[in-house]
PDB file of the backbone (N, CA, C, O) and the ligand in Angstrom, with CONECT records:
HET     CU  A 101       1
ATOM      1  N   UNK A   1     113.356  88.189  96.116  1.00  0.00           N
ATOM      2  CA  UNK A   1     112.704  89.083  97.075  1.00  0.00           C
ATOM      3  C   UNK A   1     111.519  88.364  97.719  1.00  0.00           C
ATOM      4  O   UNK A   1     110.754  87.657  97.064  1.00  0.00           O
ATOM      5  N   UNK A   2     111.408  88.570  98.983  1.00  0.00           N
ATOM      6  CA  UNK A   2     110.368  87.898  99.741  1.00  0.00           C
ATOM      7  C   UNK A   2     109.844  88.888 100.774  1.00  0.00           C
ATOM      8  O   UNK A   2     110.606  89.686 101.319  1.00  0.00           O
ATOM      9  N   UNK A   3     108.550  88.835 101.040  1.00  0.00           N
ATOM     10  CA  UNK A   3     107.985  89.708 102.061  1.00  0.00           C
ATOM     11  C   UNK A   3     107.564  88.890 103.268  1.00  0.00           C
ATOM     12  O   UNK A   3     106.836  87.905 103.148  1.00  0.00           O
ATOM     13  N   UNK A   4     108.028  89.310 104.419  1.00  0.00           N
ATOM     14  CA  UNK A   4     107.638  88.656 105.659  1.00  0.00           C
ATOM     15  C   UNK A   4     106.702  89.586 106.411  1.00  0.00           C
ATOM     16  O   UNK A   4     106.923  90.796 106.470  1.00  0.00           O
ATOM     17  N   UNK A   5     105.656  89.009 106.984  1.00  0.00           N
ATOM     18  CA  UNK A   5     104.698  89.807 107.742  1.00  0.00           C
ATOM     19  C   UNK A   5     104.732  89.430 109.211  1.00  0.00           C
ATOM     20  O   UNK A   5     104.852  88.260 109.575  1.00  0.00           O
ATOM     21  N   UNK A   6     104.625  90.437 110.028  1.00  0.00           N
ATOM     22  CA  UNK A   6     104.581  90.210 111.469  1.00  0.00           C
ATOM     23  C   UNK A   6     103.429  91.007 112.060  1.00  0.00           C
ATOM     24  O   UNK A   6     103.107  92.101 111.597  1.00  0.00           O
ATOM     25  N   UNK A   7     102.820  90.445 113.081  1.00  0.00           N
ATOM     26  CA  UNK A   7     101.799  91.178 113.817  1.00  0.00           C
ATOM     27  C   UNK A   7     102.434  91.572 115.148  1.00  0.00           C
ATOM     28  O   UNK A   7     102.739  90.733 115.995  1.00  0.00           O
ATOM     29  N   UNK A   8     102.621  92.891 115.298  1.00  0.00           N
ATOM     30  CA  UNK A   8     103.388  93.391 116.439  1.00  0.00           C
ATOM     31  C   UNK A   8     102.503  94.206 117.373  1.00  0.00           C
ATOM     32  O   UNK A   8     101.670  94.992 116.922  1.00  0.00           O
ATOM     33  N   UNK A   9     102.684  94.018 118.655  1.00  0.00           N
ATOM     34  CA  UNK A   9     101.962  94.865 119.594  1.00  0.00           C
ATOM     35  C   UNK A   9     102.949  95.740 120.344  1.00  0.00           C
ATOM     36  O   UNK A   9     104.101  95.361 120.552  1.00  0.00           O
ATOM     37  N   UNK A  10     102.486  96.911 120.748  1.00  0.00           N
ATOM     38  CA  UNK A  10     103.332  97.821 121.504  1.00  0.00           C
ATOM     39  C   UNK A  10     103.617  99.124 120.780  1.00  0.00           C
ATOM     40  O   UNK A  10     104.114 100.074 121.384  1.00  0.00           O
ATOM     41  N   UNK A  11     103.303  99.178 119.474  1.00  0.00           N
ATOM     42  CA  UNK A  11     103.505 100.441 118.747  1.00  0.00           C
ATOM     43  C   UNK A  11     102.315 101.353 119.032  1.00  0.00           C
ATOM     44  O   UNK A  11     101.159 100.961 118.867  1.00  0.00           O
ATOM     45  N   UNK A  12     102.618 102.569 119.459  1.00  0.00           N
ATOM     46  CA  UNK A  12     101.512 103.472 119.786  1.00  0.00           C
ATOM     47  C   UNK A  12     101.501 104.757 118.965  1.00  0.00           C
ATOM     48  O   UNK A  12     100.501 105.474 118.954  1.00  0.00           O
ATOM     49  N   UNK A  13     102.598 105.054 118.282  1.00  0.00           N
ATOM     50  CA  UNK A  13     102.628 106.304 117.531  1.00  0.00           C
ATOM     51  C   UNK A  13     103.542 106.197 116.322  1.00  0.00           C
ATOM     52  O   UNK A  13     104.167 105.163 116.083  1.00  0.00           O
ATOM     53  N   UNK A  14     103.607 107.278 115.572  1.00  0.00           N
ATOM     54  CA  UNK A  14     104.428 107.299 114.371  1.00  0.00           C
ATOM     55  C   UNK A  14     105.901 107.096 114.703  1.00  0.00           C
ATOM     56  O   UNK A  14     106.648 106.516 113.915  1.00  0.00           O
ATOM     57  N   UNK A  15     106.318 107.577 115.876  1.00  0.00           N
ATOM     58  CA  UNK A  15     107.708 107.408 116.298  1.00  0.00           C
ATOM     59  C   UNK A  15     108.064 105.939 116.470  1.00  0.00           C
ATOM     60  O   UNK A  15     109.176 105.518 116.149  1.00  0.00           O
ATOM     61  N   UNK A  16     107.116 105.165 116.978  1.00  0.00           N
ATOM     62  CA  UNK A  16     107.326 103.729 117.139  1.00  0.00           C
ATOM     63  C   UNK A  16     107.501 103.075 115.770  1.00  0.00           C
ATOM     64  O   UNK A  16     108.381 102.236 115.579  1.00  0.00           O
ATOM     65  N   UNK A  17     106.660 103.466 114.830  1.00  0.00           N
ATOM     66  CA  UNK A  17     106.753 102.918 113.475  1.00  0.00           C
ATOM     67  C   UNK A  17     108.140 103.171 112.909  1.00  0.00           C
ATOM     68  O   UNK A  17     108.793 102.268 112.386  1.00  0.00           O
ATOM     69  N   UNK A  18     108.573 104.415 113.024  1.00  0.00           N
ATOM     70  CA  UNK A  18     109.860 104.800 112.445  1.00  0.00           C
ATOM     71  C   UNK A  18     111.025 104.100 113.122  1.00  0.00           C
ATOM     72  O   UNK A  18     111.970 103.671 112.460  1.00  0.00           O
ATOM     73  N   UNK A  19     110.953 103.985 114.440  1.00  0.00           N
ATOM     74  CA  UNK A  19     112.034 103.332 115.181  1.00  0.00           C
ATOM     75  C   UNK A  19     112.160 101.873 114.763  1.00  0.00           C
ATOM     76  O   UNK A  19     113.262 101.362 114.567  1.00  0.00           O
ATOM     77  N   UNK A  20     111.023 101.219 114.631  1.00  0.00           N
ATOM     78  CA  UNK A  20     111.033  99.806 114.265  1.00  0.00           C
ATOM     79  C   UNK A  20     111.485  99.613 112.816  1.00  0.00           C
ATOM     80  O   UNK A  20     112.261  98.705 112.518  1.00  0.00           O
ATOM     81  N   UNK A  21     110.997 100.467 111.926  1.00  0.00           N
ATOM     82  CA  UNK A  21     111.403 100.382 110.522  1.00  0.00           C
ATOM     83  C   UNK A  21     112.908 100.566 110.389  1.00  0.00           C
ATOM     84  O   UNK A  21     113.570  99.843 109.645  1.00  0.00           O
ATOM     85  N   UNK A  22     113.437 101.538 111.113  1.00  0.00           N
ATOM     86  CA  UNK A  22     114.870 101.826 111.038  1.00  0.00           C
ATOM     87  C   UNK A  22     115.688 100.628 111.532  1.00  0.00           C
ATOM     88  O   UNK A  22     116.687 100.247 110.924  1.00  0.00           O
ATOM     89  N   UNK A  23     115.251 100.059 112.623  1.00  0.00           N
ATOM     90  CA  UNK A  23     115.961  98.925 113.205  1.00  0.00           C
ATOM     91  C   UNK A  23     115.973  97.736 112.247  1.00  0.00           C
ATOM     92  O   UNK A  23     116.991  97.063 112.087  1.00  0.00           O
ATOM     93  N   UNK A  24     114.833  97.490 111.616  1.00  0.00           N
ATOM     94  CA  UNK A  24     114.744  96.360 110.697  1.00  0.00           C
ATOM     95  C   UNK A  24     115.577  96.595 109.441  1.00  0.00           C
ATOM     96  O   UNK A  24     116.182  95.670 108.898  1.00  0.00           O
ATOM     97  N   UNK A  25     115.598  97.861 108.984  1.00  0.00           N
ATOM     98  CA  UNK A  25     116.365  98.178 107.771  1.00  0.00           C
ATOM     99  C   UNK A  25     117.865  98.040 107.993  1.00  0.00           C
ATOM    100  O   UNK A  25     118.628  97.934 107.033  1.00  0.00           O
ATOM    101  N   UNK A  26     118.284  98.040 109.234  1.00  0.00           N
ATOM    102  CA  UNK A  26     119.710  97.885 109.525  1.00  0.00           C
ATOM    103  C   UNK A  26     120.179  96.448 109.302  1.00  0.00           C
ATOM    104  O   UNK A  26     121.378  96.186 109.217  1.00  0.00           O
ATOM    105  N   UNK A  27     119.233  95.529 109.209  1.00  0.00           N
ATOM    106  CA  UNK A  27     119.604  94.132 108.930  1.00  0.00           C
ATOM    107  C   UNK A  27     120.054  94.052 107.471  1.00  0.00           C
ATOM    108  O   UNK A  27     119.371  94.563 106.583  1.00  0.00           O
ATOM    109  N   UNK A  28     121.199  93.413 107.218  1.00  0.00           N
ATOM    110  CA  UNK A  28     121.754  93.385 105.858  1.00  0.00           C
ATOM    111  C   UNK A  28     120.836  92.793 104.791  1.00  0.00           C
ATOM    112  O   UNK A  28     120.941  93.153 103.618  1.00  0.00           O
ATOM    113  N   UNK A  29     119.945  91.898 105.181  1.00  0.00           N
ATOM    114  CA  UNK A  29     119.076  91.265 104.187  1.00  0.00           C
ATOM    115  C   UNK A  29     117.806  92.072 103.916  1.00  0.00           C
ATOM    116  O   UNK A  29     117.079  91.790 102.964  1.00  0.00           O
ATOM    117  N   UNK A  30     117.546  93.063 104.744  1.00  0.00           N
ATOM    118  CA  UNK A  30     116.295  93.812 104.637  1.00  0.00           C
ATOM    119  C   UNK A  30     116.434  94.990 103.677  1.00  0.00           C
ATOM    120  O   UNK A  30     117.302  95.845 103.853  1.00  0.00           O
ATOM    121  N   UNK A  31     115.575  95.029 102.666  1.00  0.00           N
ATOM    122  CA  UNK A  31     115.614  96.137 101.726  1.00  0.00           C
ATOM    123  C   UNK A  31     114.516  97.153 102.019  1.00  0.00           C
ATOM    124  O   UNK A  31     114.652  98.332 101.693  1.00  0.00           O
ATOM    125  N   UNK A  32     113.423  96.695 102.638  1.00  0.00           N
ATOM    126  CA  UNK A  32     112.342  97.619 102.944  1.00  0.00           C
ATOM    127  C   UNK A  32     111.575  97.114 104.162  1.00  0.00           C
ATOM    128  O   UNK A  32     111.378  95.912 104.342  1.00  0.00           O
ATOM    129  N   UNK A  33     111.151  98.053 104.982  1.00  0.00           N
ATOM    130  CA  UNK A  33     110.350  97.679 106.147  1.00  0.00           C
ATOM    131  C   UNK A  33     109.286  98.739 106.339  1.00  0.00           C
ATOM    132  O   UNK A  33     109.576  99.934 106.274  1.00  0.00           O
ATOM    133  N   UNK A  34     108.057  98.312 106.574  1.00  0.00           N
ATOM    134  CA  UNK A  34     107.002  99.277 106.856  1.00  0.00           C
ATOM    135  C   UNK A  34     106.174  98.789 108.038  1.00  0.00           C
ATOM    136  O   UNK A  34     105.740  97.638 108.093  1.00  0.00           O
ATOM    137  N   UNK A  35     105.974  99.699 108.971  1.00  0.00           N
ATOM    138  CA  UNK A  35     105.240  99.361 110.184  1.00  0.00           C
ATOM    139  C   UNK A  35     104.025 100.262 110.306  1.00  0.00           C
ATOM    140  O   UNK A  35     104.087 101.451 109.993  1.00  0.00           O
ATOM    141  N   UNK A  36     102.927  99.692 110.759  1.00  0.00           N
ATOM    142  CA  UNK A  36     101.691 100.449 110.941  1.00  0.00           C
ATOM    143  C   UNK A  36     101.251 100.312 112.399  1.00  0.00           C
ATOM    144  O   UNK A  36     100.808  99.249 112.836  1.00  0.00           O
ATOM    145  N   UNK A  37     101.383 101.407 113.132  1.00  0.00           N
ATOM    146  CA  UNK A  37     101.056 101.356 114.563  1.00  0.00           C
ATOM    147  C   UNK A  37      99.579 101.062 114.797  1.00  0.00           C
ATOM    148  O   UNK A  37      99.216 100.427 115.788  1.00  0.00           O
ATOM    149  N   UNK A  38      98.731 101.524 113.885  1.00  0.00           N
ATOM    150  CA  UNK A  38      97.285 101.360 114.064  1.00  0.00           C
ATOM    151  C   UNK A  38      96.861  99.892 113.995  1.00  0.00           C
ATOM    152  O   UNK A  38      96.066  99.422 114.809  1.00  0.00           O
ATOM    153  N   UNK A  39      97.407  99.182 113.011  1.00  0.00           N
ATOM    154  CA  UNK A  39      97.031  97.775 112.831  1.00  0.00           C
ATOM    155  C   UNK A  39      98.024  96.818 113.489  1.00  0.00           C
ATOM    156  O   UNK A  39      97.709  95.652 113.728  1.00  0.00           O
ATOM    157  N   UNK A  40      99.222  97.318 113.778  1.00  0.00           N
ATOM    158  CA  UNK A  40     100.255  96.467 114.342  1.00  0.00           C
ATOM    159  C   UNK A  40     100.966  95.636 113.284  1.00  0.00           C
ATOM    160  O   UNK A  40     101.825  94.810 113.591  1.00  0.00           O
ATOM    161  N   UNK A  41     100.591  95.873 112.037  1.00  0.00           N
ATOM    162  CA  UNK A  41     101.170  95.085 110.957  1.00  0.00           C
ATOM    163  C   UNK A  41     102.545  95.629 110.556  1.00  0.00           C
ATOM    164  O   UNK A  41     102.732  96.833 110.384  1.00  0.00           O
ATOM    165  N   UNK A  42     103.496  94.707 110.415  1.00  0.00           N
ATOM    166  CA  UNK A  42     104.835  95.074 109.960  1.00  0.00           C
ATOM    167  C   UNK A  42     105.188  94.205 108.763  1.00  0.00           C
ATOM    168  O   UNK A  42     105.165  92.977 108.852  1.00  0.00           O
ATOM    169  N   UNK A  43     105.511  94.839 107.653  1.00  0.00           N
ATOM    170  CA  UNK A  43     105.931  94.119 106.454  1.00  0.00           C
ATOM    171  C   UNK A  43     107.411  94.362 106.228  1.00  0.00           C
ATOM    172  O   UNK A  43     107.891  95.494 106.278  1.00  0.00           O
ATOM    173  N   UNK A  44     108.119  93.274 105.978  1.00  0.00           N
ATOM    174  CA  UNK A  44     109.561  93.371 105.772  1.00  0.00           C
ATOM    175  C   UNK A  44     109.921  92.693 104.459  1.00  0.00           C
ATOM    176  O   UNK A  44     109.627  91.514 104.264  1.00  0.00           O
ATOM    177  N   UNK A  45     110.555  93.433 103.561  1.00  0.00           N
ATOM    178  CA  UNK A  45     111.002  92.863 102.296  1.00  0.00           C
ATOM    179  C   UNK A  45     112.478  92.506 102.423  1.00  0.00           C
ATOM    180  O   UNK A  45     113.304  93.341 102.791  1.00  0.00           O
ATOM    181  N   UNK A  46     112.794  91.248 102.113  1.00  0.00           N
ATOM    182  CA  UNK A  46     114.186  90.810 102.227  1.00  0.00           C
ATOM    183  C   UNK A  46     114.718  90.383 100.865  1.00  0.00           C
ATOM    184  O   UNK A  46     113.983  89.837 100.042  1.00  0.00           O
ATOM    185  N   UNK A  47     115.992  90.635 100.640  1.00  0.00           N
ATOM    186  CA  UNK A  47     116.623  90.331  99.353  1.00  0.00           C
ATOM    187  C   UNK A  47     117.207  88.930  99.331  1.00  0.00           C
ATOM    188  O   UNK A  47     117.543  88.410  98.267  1.00  0.00           O
ATOM    189  N   UNK A  48     117.328  88.326 100.488  1.00  0.00           N
ATOM    190  CA  UNK A  48     117.840  86.965 100.585  1.00  0.00           C
ATOM    191  C   UNK A  48     117.128  86.288 101.750  1.00  0.00           C
ATOM    192  O   UNK A  48     116.589  86.962 102.627  1.00  0.00           O
ATOM    193  N   UNK A  49     117.126  84.962 101.760  1.00  0.00           N
ATOM    194  CA  UNK A  49     116.426  84.262 102.848  1.00  0.00           C
ATOM    195  C   UNK A  49     116.968  84.668 104.214  1.00  0.00           C
ATOM    196  O   UNK A  49     118.177  84.780 104.413  1.00  0.00           O
ATOM    197  N   UNK A  50     116.068  84.880 105.128  1.00  0.00           N
ATOM    198  CA  UNK A  50     116.475  85.258 106.477  1.00  0.00           C
ATOM    199  C   UNK A  50     115.572  84.541 107.475  1.00  0.00           C
ATOM    200  O   UNK A  50     114.372  84.382 107.248  1.00  0.00           O
ATOM    201  N   UNK A  51     116.162  84.119 108.567  1.00  0.00           N
ATOM    202  CA  UNK A  51     115.393  83.454 109.604  1.00  0.00           C
ATOM    203  C   UNK A  51     114.394  84.424 110.211  1.00  0.00           C
ATOM    204  O   UNK A  51     114.762  85.527 110.616  1.00  0.00           O
ATOM    205  N   UNK A  52     113.137  84.020 110.277  1.00  0.00           N
ATOM    206  CA  UNK A  52     112.128  84.887 110.899  1.00  0.00           C
ATOM    207  C   UNK A  52     112.535  85.214 112.335  1.00  0.00           C
ATOM    208  O   UNK A  52     112.308  86.319 112.828  1.00  0.00           O
ATOM    209  N   UNK A  53     113.142  84.223 112.990  1.00  0.00           N
ATOM    210  CA  UNK A  53     113.524  84.401 114.393  1.00  0.00           C
ATOM    211  C   UNK A  53     114.487  85.576 114.573  1.00  0.00           C
ATOM    212  O   UNK A  53     114.463  86.266 115.592  1.00  0.00           O
ATOM    213  N   UNK A  54     115.334  85.789 113.563  1.00  0.00           N
ATOM    214  CA  UNK A  54     116.284  86.901 113.627  1.00  0.00           C
ATOM    215  C   UNK A  54     115.558  88.235 113.653  1.00  0.00           C
ATOM    216  O   UNK A  54     115.893  89.138 114.420  1.00  0.00           O
ATOM    217  N   UNK A  55     114.550  88.331 112.790  1.00  0.00           N
ATOM    218  CA  UNK A  55     113.795  89.578 112.722  1.00  0.00           C
ATOM    219  C   UNK A  55     112.907  89.745 113.949  1.00  0.00           C
ATOM    220  O   UNK A  55     112.728  90.852 114.458  1.00  0.00           O
ATOM    221  N   UNK A  56     112.359  88.633 114.412  1.00  0.00           N
ATOM    222  CA  UNK A  56     111.550  88.671 115.635  1.00  0.00           C
ATOM    223  C   UNK A  56     112.403  89.176 116.793  1.00  0.00           C
ATOM    224  O   UNK A  56     111.951  89.966 117.622  1.00  0.00           O
ATOM    225  N   UNK A  57     113.645  88.700 116.831  1.00  0.00           N
ATOM    226  CA  UNK A  57     114.560  89.119 117.879  1.00  0.00           C
ATOM    227  C   UNK A  57     114.775  90.634 117.843  1.00  0.00           C
ATOM    228  O   UNK A  57     114.817  91.295 118.880  1.00  0.00           O
ATOM    229  N   UNK A  58     114.908  91.160 116.641  1.00  0.00           N
ATOM    230  CA  UNK A  58     115.115  92.601 116.484  1.00  0.00           C
ATOM    231  C   UNK A  58     113.887  93.379 116.966  1.00  0.00           C
ATOM    232  O   UNK A  58     113.998  94.390 117.660  1.00  0.00           O
ATOM    233  N   UNK A  59     112.734  92.881 116.581  1.00  0.00           N
ATOM    234  CA  UNK A  59     111.497  93.551 116.971  1.00  0.00           C
ATOM    235  C   UNK A  59     111.368  93.567 118.489  1.00  0.00           C
ATOM    236  O   UNK A  59     110.992  94.576 119.086  1.00  0.00           O
ATOM    237  N   UNK A  60     111.686  92.440 119.094  1.00  0.00           N
ATOM    238  CA  UNK A  60     111.605  92.348 120.551  1.00  0.00           C
ATOM    239  C   UNK A  60     112.647  93.223 121.228  1.00  0.00           C
ATOM    240  O   UNK A  60     112.394  93.801 122.285  1.00  0.00           O
ATOM    241  N   UNK A  61     113.820  93.316 120.613  1.00  0.00           N
ATOM    242  CA  UNK A  61     114.882  94.117 121.223  1.00  0.00           C
ATOM    243  C   UNK A  61     114.531  95.600 121.212  1.00  0.00           C
ATOM    244  O   UNK A  61     115.092  96.385 121.976  1.00  0.00           O
ATOM    245  N   UNK A  62     113.597  95.975 120.339  1.00  0.00           N
ATOM    246  CA  UNK A  62     113.161  97.368 120.285  1.00  0.00           C
ATOM    247  C   UNK A  62     112.055  97.623 121.313  1.00  0.00           C
ATOM    248  O   UNK A  62     111.567  98.745 121.446  1.00  0.00           O
ATOM    249  N   UNK A  63     111.673  96.586 122.026  1.00  0.00           N
ATOM    250  CA  UNK A  63     110.680  96.750 123.085  1.00  0.00           C
ATOM    251  C   UNK A  63     109.260  96.411 122.677  1.00  0.00           C
ATOM    252  O   UNK A  63     108.316  96.650 123.430  1.00  0.00           O
ATOM    253  N   UNK A  64     109.106  95.849 121.476  1.00  0.00           N
ATOM    254  CA  UNK A  64     107.768  95.464 121.013  1.00  0.00           C
ATOM    255  C   UNK A  64     107.619  93.958 121.145  1.00  0.00           C
ATOM    256  O   UNK A  64     108.602  93.242 121.336  1.00  0.00           O
ATOM    257  N   UNK A  65     106.394  93.486 121.043  1.00  0.00           N
ATOM    258  CA  UNK A  65     106.216  92.041 121.113  1.00  0.00           C
ATOM    259  C   UNK A  65     105.437  91.534 119.909  1.00  0.00           C
ATOM    260  O   UNK A  65     104.696  92.276 119.266  1.00  0.00           O
ATOM    261  N   UNK A  66     105.622  90.258 119.623  1.00  0.00           N
ATOM    262  CA  UNK A  66     104.965  89.628 118.483  1.00  0.00           C
ATOM    263  C   UNK A  66     103.630  89.066 118.938  1.00  0.00           C
ATOM    264  O   UNK A  66     103.569  88.257 119.864  1.00  0.00           O
ATOM    265  N   UNK A  67     102.559  89.502 118.278  1.00  0.00           N
ATOM    266  CA  UNK A  67     101.223  89.009 118.629  1.00  0.00           C
ATOM    267  C   UNK A  67     100.980  87.660 117.988  1.00  0.00           C
ATOM    268  O   UNK A  67     100.580  86.697 118.643  1.00  0.00           O
ATOM    269  N   UNK A  68     101.227  87.614 116.712  1.00  0.00           N
ATOM    270  CA  UNK A  68     101.065  86.374 115.968  1.00  0.00           C
ATOM    271  C   UNK A  68     101.869  86.510 114.700  1.00  0.00           C
ATOM    272  O   UNK A  68     102.306  87.603 114.339  1.00  0.00           O
ATOM    273  N   UNK A  69     102.061  85.399 114.028  1.00  0.00           N
ATOM    274  CA  UNK A  69     102.862  85.456 112.823  1.00  0.00           C
ATOM    275  C   UNK A  69     102.103  84.844 111.667  1.00  0.00           C
ATOM    276  O   UNK A  69     101.424  83.828 111.811  1.00  0.00           O
ATOM    277  N   UNK A  70     102.231  85.479 110.527  1.00  0.00           N
ATOM    278  CA  UNK A  70     101.630  84.920 109.328  1.00  0.00           C
ATOM    279  C   UNK A  70     102.742  84.638 108.338  1.00  0.00           C
ATOM    280  O   UNK A  70     103.624  85.472 108.131  1.00  0.00           O
ATOM    281  N   UNK A  71     102.705  83.495 107.743  1.00  0.00           N
ATOM    282  CA  UNK A  71     103.740  83.105 106.795  1.00  0.00           C
ATOM    283  C   UNK A  71     103.238  83.172 105.368  1.00  0.00           C
ATOM    284  O   UNK A  71     102.126  82.741 105.064  1.00  0.00           O
ATOM    285  N   UNK A  72     104.070  83.718 104.494  1.00  0.00           N
ATOM    286  CA  UNK A  72     103.728  83.723 103.073  1.00  0.00           C
ATOM    287  C   UNK A  72     104.886  83.172 102.285  1.00  0.00           C
ATOM    288  O   UNK A  72     104.812  83.085 101.059  1.00  0.00           O
TER     289      UNK A  72
HETATM  290 CU    CU A 101     105.606 105.665 119.751  1.00  0.00          CU2+
END
């Protein structure tokens, strides 16, 4: 298990959080996703290695953008 963090801009309400979490959870490697519209922080727990770019692509496809990325 590994947690990936993203700094996302464009989330303005609880609906945005939920939409993004749902989209990320649809990825087969993702077991948990939590988004915070206030801070823009998105944490994604994955059960197997996954390319960050894949998740970034999903976030962007939902209409949000990546502010910066932190690696752990
Ligand atoms: Cu919203």
